[in-house]
N, C-alpha and C positions, 0 to 999 in steps of 0.2 A: 608231346602228347596232345592232343586237338580236343577242347572242350565243346561238343556239339550239342550243349544244352540250347533248346531254340530262347530267343529273347523276346518276353512279352512285350506287346505293343496294346494301345488301346484301340478298340474296333473302329473302323471306318464308318462313315454314313451308311453306305451301301450295305454293311455287314449288318450295321444295326437295323437296316430297313428291311433287310431279307429274314432277318432273326425275329421282329416283330411282325412283317407282314404289313408294314403302312410305308408308304413312299416318305423319303426325307422330304424335311421341309424347305420350301425354297429360300435362298440365302442361307443355308447353314454352312458355317465355316469348316474348312477340313482341320481335323483333328492334327496335334502333332503326332508325327510318324514315330518318334522317340522317347522314351520315357523320359521325365523330368529327373534330372540327376540331383544326388542327395547333398547336402551342403557340406561345403568344403570343411568348415569347423563346425560341429554341432555343438550346441549350447549344453551345459552340464546344470541338470535340473538342481543339484546341489547349491551350485552358485546363485541361482536364482534365489533357492530359499535364503542363503544368507544375506543376499542384498535385501530382500524383502523384509527380513528381522531387523536388519541394519536402520531400514528406513523408518520402520515403526517405533524402534528405538529413538530414533532421532526426533519424532515428532513428538514424542511422549516429554519427551527431555526438554524441546522449545517451547512446549505448552505449559509444562508446570514447573518450570525453570523460567519463566518470562519475566518474574519481579528481580532476578538476577541477571538475566540476559538480557534485557532490554535496555538498563542503564550502559552496560557494556557495549553494545551496537552502536546505541547514540554516541557516546563518548568516542567510539572507534571512528565513526563517519564524521562526526566534526573535527575530529584529530587530522582527518584527510584534507577538509576544508580549509583548516588552521594553521596546517604544517608550512607550507609557502612563506606566511608571514613572520612564522618563527624563524624560519631559513632567513627571510631578509634581516631580521632584527641581528642575526647573527653576523651576518655580513659588515653590520655596522658597528659591532663589536659588543654587542650584547650578548651575555650568556644563554644557553639554550634554556636553562632554569627559571633564569629572570623573564626570558621571553614569553616563556610558556606562563609563568605566572601574570602576565601584562596581558596576555591573550583571553586567560581564563575570567581575570576580574573586568576584562571588556565583554565578554560574553554574559557574565553574571550583570554586570551593570546595565546592558543593553536589555535583557528579560525583565529587571527591576523596573527599568524607565518605561518600558510598554506596558507591563502589568500596573503599575501606578496610573499611568496616563489612560489607560483605557477601562480600569476598574470602576471609574465612577458611570461611564453609560453603560456597561455592561451591568452593573447593579441596579441601575434605573430600569432596563429592561426588564431584568429578572422581578424587581418588585411590580412592575406593570404588568405582569404575566397574568393573572387574573381578568383585570380589566380588558387586557390584549384578545384572550378567549373571547370574552364577552364582545367585543366589537367585532371580532371575525365571525361569531356566531350571528349577531345583527346584520353584518354586510352581506354575508353570503346566505340568502334567503331560503334557497333549495337545501343546503347543507344544513340550516338549522332545523328545516321539517324533518329531514333525514334523522337529525341527532335527537329532537323530539320524540319520535316514532321509535326509536331504539331505545328511548329512557321509559317510554310507555311500555314496551315489550319487556324491559328489564323489572319494572315495577310489578308486572302480571306474573312474571315467571317468580319473583320474592313471594308473592302471595300465594302462589301455589305451593311453593315448596315449605312455606311456613305453615299453611294449614294441612299439611300432608305428614304431623306428628305421628308416633306410635300411638297405638289405643290406650295404653297404659298409661299415659300420661304426656304432658308436653314434652318436646324435644329438648334437651339440653344444649345450649351454645358453648361450646369450646373457643376460647380464645387465645391464640398464640401471640404473644407479647414479644416482639422483637425489639431492637436496638431503637432509641427515639433518634428524631432527624437531628438534633443537636449532637448525639454521640456519633451517628454517620458522618456527620459534617467534619467534627473533630479527627474522627478516624481518617477520613480523605486528605486532611491536611497534614496530617502528622506522615500519611504515607509519601503523599508528594514532597514533603520537605526532604524526607530521608532520600527519596529518589534523587531529588535536586543534587544533594550533597553528595552522594556517592558518584551520578555524573560528572561535578566539579573536580571531584580528587581524580576520577579515572582520568578525565580530559588531561588535567595537568600532568600527568605521570606519561599518558601516551605522547604528549607533545615533548616532555623535557628528556624521557629516556627511551621513547618508542623506538628511534634510529638505533641506539647503541644495544637494546634488546636484540632488534633485528639483524643488526651486525654480528653479535655474538651467536646467535642461532645459525646463521648462514655459515659462520666459522666453524661450526662443528661439523660440517660436512664434508667426507673424505675426498669426494672427486671435485677436480678443479671445475670441471665443467657443470656441474650440478651447481655450485657457489656462482660461478657466474649466470646460469640460467635463472635461479631464483633469483639473484640480484636485479636481473633486467625485469623479472616479474615484479618484484617489490617496485621498481622506479617506475613501470609501466602503471600500476596500479595506483601509486601515489598521482603520479602526473595526470592522468585520465580522469580519475575520480576527482580530484581537486578541480580541475578546469570544469569539469560537467557539473559537478555542486556550485561552484561561483557562478556559471553562466545561468542555471537554473534559478540561483537566488536572486541574481540582478533581473532576470526576466519576471519572475514572479513579484519582487517590488515594484518593477515599473507597472505592472498589471495594477497592484493594490492602488498604486498613486493614481493612475488613469481611472480607476473604478471609483476612488473617493472622490475626485474632482467633478466627474460626471454624476456622481449621486449629490454632490453638492449644488451642482447647476442643476438638478431637477427639484431640488429642494427636499430631499429626504434627509431626515435627523440623522445625527451622529454619522456622518459619510466617515470620518476615519477611523471609526470602528470597522464597518463594512471593508473597507479597503484594506486594513490589517488582515481581515477574517477572510477576504479573497485571496490575499497574498498565501496565507498559511494553506488553505484548503487546495489551491493550485498545485501544492506537492502530491497532491492524489489526484492524478490524471484520469479525466472521464468524470468520475464519482464527485470530486470536491467543485467543479464547476458547475455541475448538475445540482447539487446540493445548495449553493449559493445561490444560484437563479431562483430556487424556491424561496429560500430566505428572503432575498429582496422583493419577491412578488407579494410575499405576506407584508413585509414592512410597508410597501407601497399601498397595499391594501388598506393597511391601518391611519396612513396618511394623507390619501386622497379620497376623492368621493367618486369622479367619471370615469368611466372605462377608458377611455383614450389616454387620459393622465397616469391610470393605474398600469397601463401596460407598458408605459415608455421606459421606465428603469430597467426592469427585467431585460427589455428588447435592446437597452442600450449592453447592458453589461452581455447577454448574448453577443452581439457583434464585436463587442473589443475582446470577448474569450476566443470567437471564431478567428479573428485576425492574428490572434495571439499563437494559436495552435496550429493552423492552417500554413501560416506565413513567416511570421516572426521567429518562433522557437526552431524550426527546421533550417531556416535561413542561417541562423545564430550557431546552433549547435553543429549544423551539418552533418558529416559521416564519421565525426570523430567516434561516437558511440551510439550507433542507431539501435534503437532497441524494437523488436518486434511487439506492436499492438496489442497481439492476442496474448503474450507472455506477459507484457506489462499489466493487463487486465487481471489475468489469472494470479500472478505475484500479489498484486493490490488485496483480491479475495482472500488469499491463503493466509498473507500476514495480517490482514485484519481480522481473519477468523483466530489465528491464533494469539495475538498481541492487542488488539482492537483497534482505536484511532492511532494511538503511536506507531503500531506494526503498520498501517496502511500508510502513514507519511513516510514509513523508512522502505517502502516496499520496492520502490522504483532504484534507490541506490543501492539496495541489497541487491536487485538484480543486476546491475551495471557490475558491480564487484563479481557476482557469480560468472559473469560472462567473459570477465576478463582472466578469470581464474581458469575457467574451463579452456577458452582459446590458446591458453599457455601451456596445456597437457594435451598431448597427442590422441590418447584416448577418448577424452571428453571433448574435443573438437566438435563432433556432430552436435553435441548438447550445445554447444556453445552457437553453432551455427542457427540452431533452431532458435534460440534467444534474440537473435537479431545480426545484423551485418557487420 
């Protein structure tokens, strides 16, 4: 049986010109003579709807559960970094539980020492903040003039609104009393201490029992191929993330040391404080160095008088970070875990929006973990390729 139904095709340029009465435009490409074939595997709209609902639910969970999920994620990433040290202690005959306790104590002691050492200069800058703002307003004349104009406009608006009360009587002022400054500080300190305790406990259990828990989970899989596959994925994740975090930590520490030495050479006060802040801020690519450049510029404005002297410390920091970001880090990290800069920037914005500054600090390690997991699963490999090489 022959099907003689004619096959529809797009009209040619000559047919279009004859039907419209207009000559074809010069350089008009010839249209295809065959219709575009339909997709071999059409997408199911129900599947898209389910995926969309899952993503929305995941975002709500990440946002509203950040007080619980943030310490868990930070402890997990720190366990990747410290796990090789626990394994090295185990080879020396120290049990994993004891080695994990040693690592947790070292982490806690290091944080405590850093906070104790830097608390005095940080408190001095906080106490100097009113005077710092006054000095900035005095030194930056044009900005001071703009501030005075804004203040005068604000006074005029207040006078207009205060004189525009109801004719029946003066407007009543409603005062909403919130928690005092001391109450807010105490609440923040209590929340911080609680998160630190949760973090240290989780870190200990991840280091002491994480390997056994992972082996028990993989052992529940019935397929031998699945066991081998996920064991290799776990080993790759542990090794690559540990090397990546260790390398970035060493680079940031050297960058902070170099910045502190250069700021000391220029005569900037509290060079150790700026070095530590630079080392921490460099965990946030692009944004962290930019913020620290502005901070060093303001400190330089408060310290020096001449424009040439003021600009030298921030310019020196920009030169150091340029060498580190464009030459040192790519040469050391290499292609072990090369991430797409666009994906890195978007990840920083996303996790910073969800979890604030801690989320921005964890954005790049989380992105690296996701890339390794996506590369290990065939359906997710296109997303892994999009995140980096």
